[in-house]
Backbone as a chain_set.jsonl record, in Angstrom:
{"seq": "MKIPFNARELEDALKALKDKKSPGPDKITNEMLKHMGPKAKSKLIGLYNNSWKEGIVPKKWREAVMVPIYKKGKER", "coords": {"N": [[-27.281, 21.836, 77.457], [-29.447, 23.938, 78.279], [-32.376, 24.536, 77.008], [-35.206, 24.503, 77.049], [-37.258, 21.867, 74.598], [-38.683, 23.116, 71.448], [-42.189, 23.789, 70.306], [-41.344, 23.856, 67.633], [-39.068, 22.672, 66.041], [-40.223, 20.533, 67.355], [-42.097, 20.424, 65.084], [-40.224, 20.205, 62.582], [-38.57, 18.403, 63.044], [-41.0, 16.033, 62.753], [-41.046, 16.641, 59.829], [-39.453, 16.031, 58.893], [-39.632, 13.223, 58.759], [-39.99, 9.905, 56.983], [-41.929, 8.223, 54.912], [-44.056, 5.291, 55.002], [-42.68, 4.006, 56.876], [-41.644, 1.056, 58.5], [-43.133, 0.811, 62.073], [-41.602, 0.925, 65.262], [-41.572, -1.076, 68.493], [-44.012, -0.19, 69.857], [-46.001, 0.212, 67.693], [-46.143, 2.755, 66.472], [-46.643, 4.248, 63.584], [-45.375, 6.64, 61.548], [-46.477, 7.65, 60.143], [-48.494, 8.644, 61.513], [-47.554, 9.588, 63.603], [-46.946, 12.367, 62.23], [-49.698, 13.685, 61.775], [-50.455, 13.855, 63.957], [-52.791, 15.576, 67.134], [-52.889, 19.382, 67.733], [-52.845, 19.049, 71.11], [-52.017, 16.213, 71.594], [-49.048, 16.87, 70.354], [-48.156, 18.817, 72.338], [-48.128, 16.985, 74.568], [-46.376, 15.186, 73.944], [-43.831, 16.932, 74.012], [-44.016, 17.636, 76.117], [-43.218, 15.195, 77.1], [-40.383, 14.777, 75.971], [-38.567, 16.927, 77.229], [-39.009, 16.389, 79.936], [-37.719, 14.123, 80.319], [-34.788, 14.267, 79.053], [-34.457, 16.095, 81.297], [-34.412, 15.034, 83.731], [-32.719, 13.407, 82.723], [-32.792, 10.932, 81.627], [-33.723, 7.983, 80.075], [-36.661, 6.535, 79.384], [-36.739, 3.029, 78.673], [-38.522, 1.414, 77.358], [-38.212, 3.471, 74.761], [-35.941, 2.505, 74.244], [-35.522, 0.422, 72.564], [-35.928, -1.677, 69.759], [-37.067, -2.947, 66.772], [-35.582, -5.388, 65.249], [-35.505, -6.743, 61.814], [-33.478, -8.694, 59.463], [-32.671, -8.859, 56.002], [-32.296, -10.611, 53.747], [-30.526, -11.452, 50.86], [-30.917, -13.248, 47.44], [-29.363, -15.522, 46.498], [-27.013, -14.514, 47.752], [-24.906, -15.461, 50.737], [-26.26, -16.469, 54.009]], "CA": [[-28.169, 22.603, 77.101], [-30.684, 24.14, 79.614], [-33.29, 24.617, 76.897], [-35.981, 23.11, 76.398], [-37.391, 22.033, 73.599], [-40.544, 23.92, 71.891], [-43.191, 23.189, 68.877], [-40.569, 24.547, 66.194], [-38.287, 21.971, 66.373], [-40.908, 19.211, 66.865], [-42.71, 20.335, 63.366], [-39.183, 20.207, 61.418], [-38.432, 16.318, 63.111], [-42.084, 15.451, 61.962], [-41.241, 16.925, 58.161], [-37.978, 15.637, 58.196], [-39.295, 11.303, 58.735], [-40.008, 9.294, 56.109], [-43.381, 8.198, 54.98], [-43.84, 4.231, 54.531], [-41.469, 2.964, 56.953], [-41.906, -0.439, 59.909], [-43.254, 1.338, 62.934], [-41.038, 0.293, 66.606], [-42.701, -2.398, 69.32], [-45.2, 0.557, 70.068], [-46.435, -0.328, 66.823], [-46.719, 4.293, 65.864], [-46.238, 4.822, 62.437], [-44.769, 8.138, 61.418], [-47.909, 9.145, 59.54], [-49.452, 8.515, 62.604], [-46.682, 11.515, 64.595], [-46.968, 13.31, 61.106], [-50.911, 13.896, 61.928], [-51.17, 14.346, 65.378], [-53.332, 17.428, 66.858], [-51.922, 19.666, 68.64], [-53.1, 18.74, 72.446], [-50.63, 15.165, 71.281], [-47.988, 17.465, 69.859], [-48.102, 19.182, 73.202], [-47.491, 16.556, 75.354], [-44.782, 15.013, 73.181], [-42.845, 17.863, 73.767], [-43.443, 17.571, 77.52], [-42.176, 14.047, 77.302], [-38.982, 14.839, 76.029], [-38.794, 17.563, 77.826], [-39.068, 15.639, 81.312], [-37.169, 13.006, 79.736], [-34.107, 15.732, 78.472], [-34.069, 17.512, 82.186], [-34.112, 13.414, 83.832], [-31.493, 12.884, 82.435], [-33.48, 9.175, 81.46], [-34.577, 7.77, 78.42], [-37.11, 5.315, 78.977], [-36.37, 1.417, 78.637], [-39.463, 1.431, 75.908], [-37.587, 4.16, 73.757], [-34.213, 2.072, 73.755], [-36.029, -0.816, 72.119], [-36.086, -1.974, 68.491], [-37.648, -4.692, 65.566], [-34.672, -5.364, 63.651], [-35.442, -7.524, 61.014], [-32.416, -9.237, 58.247], [-33.305, -8.799, 54.561], [-31.153, -11.711, 52.792], [-30.308, -10.533, 49.495], [-30.802, -13.386, 47.106], [-28.62, -15.632, 45.899], [-25.665, -14.169, 49.139], [-25.203, -16.246, 52.201], [-27.026, -15.774, 55.184]], "C": [[-28.983, 22.318, 78.143], [-32.172, 24.741, 78.66], [-33.991, 24.017, 76.054], [-36.551, 22.715, 74.974], [-38.675, 22.596, 73.041], [-41.285, 22.888, 70.188], [-42.138, 23.332, 67.49], [-39.661, 23.51, 65.779], [-39.302, 20.672, 66.178], [-41.678, 19.197, 65.433], [-41.444, 19.962, 62.29], [-39.14, 18.565, 61.835], [-39.318, 15.729, 62.001], [-41.909, 15.247, 60.601], [-40.248, 15.924, 57.874], [-38.728, 13.498, 57.879], [-40.394, 11.219, 57.634], [-41.82, 8.281, 55.926], [-43.237, 6.636, 54.442], [-43.23, 2.913, 55.356], [-42.131, 1.704, 58.451], [-42.224, 1.233, 61.172], [-42.694, 0.066, 64.258], [-42.43, -0.436, 67.081], [-43.817, -1.095, 69.85], [-46.041, 0.836, 68.505], [-46.998, 2.019, 66.011], [-45.595, 4.489, 65.306], [-46.284, 6.177, 62.487], [-45.648, 8.716, 60.45], [-48.652, 9.296, 60.98], [-48.897, 9.685, 63.679], [-47.004, 12.866, 63.392], [-48.693, 13.607, 61.355], [-50.878, 13.753, 63.607], [-51.371, 15.856, 65.706], [-52.435, 17.685, 67.824], [-51.617, 19.945, 70.228], [-51.66, 17.488, 72.196], [-48.85, 15.998, 71.383], [-47.689, 17.945, 71.555], [-47.325, 18.151, 74.582], [-46.42, 15.649, 75.189], [-43.931, 16.06, 73.559], [-42.493, 17.064, 75.098], [-42.588, 16.226, 77.907], [-40.767, 14.274, 77.118], [-38.352, 16.081, 76.826], [-37.977, 17.359, 79.29], [-38.377, 14.919, 81.192], [-35.323, 13.417, 79.835], [-33.842, 16.077, 80.516], [-33.87, 16.346, 83.436], [-32.881, 13.915, 83.776], [-31.598, 11.188, 82.011], [-34.475, 8.876, 80.447], [-35.371, 6.343, 78.858], [-36.956, 4.134, 78.316], [-36.742, 1.492, 76.932], [-38.511, 2.082, 74.794], [-36.162, 3.851, 73.284], [-34.437, 1.185, 73.159], [-36.868, -1.215, 70.545], [-36.429, -2.936, 67.964], [-36.279, -4.395, 64.917], [-34.923, -6.691, 62.86], [-34.638, -7.269, 59.683], [-33.677, -8.983, 56.891], [-32.466, -9.368, 54.162], [-31.518, -11.553, 51.36], [-30.254, -12.585, 48.846], [-29.9, -13.842, 46.859], [-26.563, -15.526, 46.968], [-25.923, -15.422, 49.952], [-25.774, -15.765, 53.439], [-26.197, -15.425, 56.396]], "O": [[-29.261, 21.279, 78.741], [-33.043, 25.321, 79.308], [-33.833, 23.386, 75.01], [-36.149, 23.48, 74.098], [-39.675, 22.66, 73.756], [-40.986, 21.929, 69.476], [-42.414, 22.792, 66.419], [-39.533, 23.714, 64.572], [-39.283, 19.936, 65.191], [-41.846, 18.173, 64.77], [-41.738, 19.446, 61.212], [-39.575, 17.665, 61.117], [-38.991, 15.211, 60.933], [-42.299, 14.237, 60.015], [-40.189, 15.169, 56.903], [-38.317, 12.743, 56.997], [-41.312, 12.0, 57.382], [-42.553, 7.868, 56.824], [-42.43, 6.477, 53.527], [-43.164, 1.714, 55.087], [-43.119, 1.925, 59.151], [-41.685, 2.336, 61.083], [-43.054, -1.107, 64.347], [-43.574, -0.498, 66.631], [-44.693, -1.694, 70.474], [-46.711, 1.866, 68.429], [-47.951, 2.325, 65.295], [-44.437, 4.715, 65.659], [-47.002, 6.845, 63.231], [-45.649, 9.868, 60.017], [-49.367, 10.26, 61.253], [-49.581, 10.443, 64.367], [-47.233, 14.039, 63.687], [-48.836, 14.036, 60.21], [-51.938, 13.369, 64.101], [-50.838, 16.865, 65.243], [-51.642, 17.007, 68.478], [-50.71, 20.641, 70.684], [-50.512, 17.774, 72.534], [-47.896, 15.786, 72.131], [-46.813, 17.239, 72.055], [-46.366, 18.44, 75.297], [-45.643, 15.344, 76.094], [-42.833, 15.714, 73.122], [-41.545, 16.324, 75.365], [-41.646, 16.135, 78.694], [-39.974, 13.999, 78.018], [-37.153, 15.832, 76.956], [-36.915, 17.833, 79.693], [-37.98, 14.682, 82.334], [-34.647, 12.835, 80.683], [-32.663, 16.306, 80.783], [-33.063, 16.75, 84.273], [-32.206, 14.618, 84.527], [-30.662, 10.392, 82.08], [-35.573, 9.328, 80.125], [-34.842, 5.24, 78.719], [-37.072, 4.275, 77.099], [-36.077, 1.566, 75.899], [-38.034, 1.328, 73.945], [-35.44, 4.42, 72.465], [-33.353, 0.653, 72.916], [-38.066, -1.071, 70.299], [-36.191, -4.0, 68.536], [-35.967, -3.414, 64.241], [-34.488, -7.727, 63.363], [-34.773, -6.295, 58.943], [-34.907, -8.947, 56.85], [-31.456, -8.667, 54.093], [-32.647, -11.539, 50.869], [-29.662, -13.348, 49.609], [-28.998, -13.006, 46.806], [-25.505, -16.146, 46.854], [-26.877, -16.194, 49.865], [-25.67, -14.583, 53.767], [-26.721, -14.877, 57.366]]}, "num_chains": 1, "name": "protein.A"}
């Protein structure tokens, strides 16, 4: 893929995010991302395009918080 990500693709991705989901280690919620201003969105697209171009995904972007939710009456 040689074409950089664009604002339309970012807008589509942001619209697809579900509300009231837990944030990752960065504490950024989907609602925060959805309400970013144009400057922040431009910076985010720049980060994505640079990462894609260089072929490097920052380690922090690969981290996640996983919390098991045990069902009542089931073996843990």
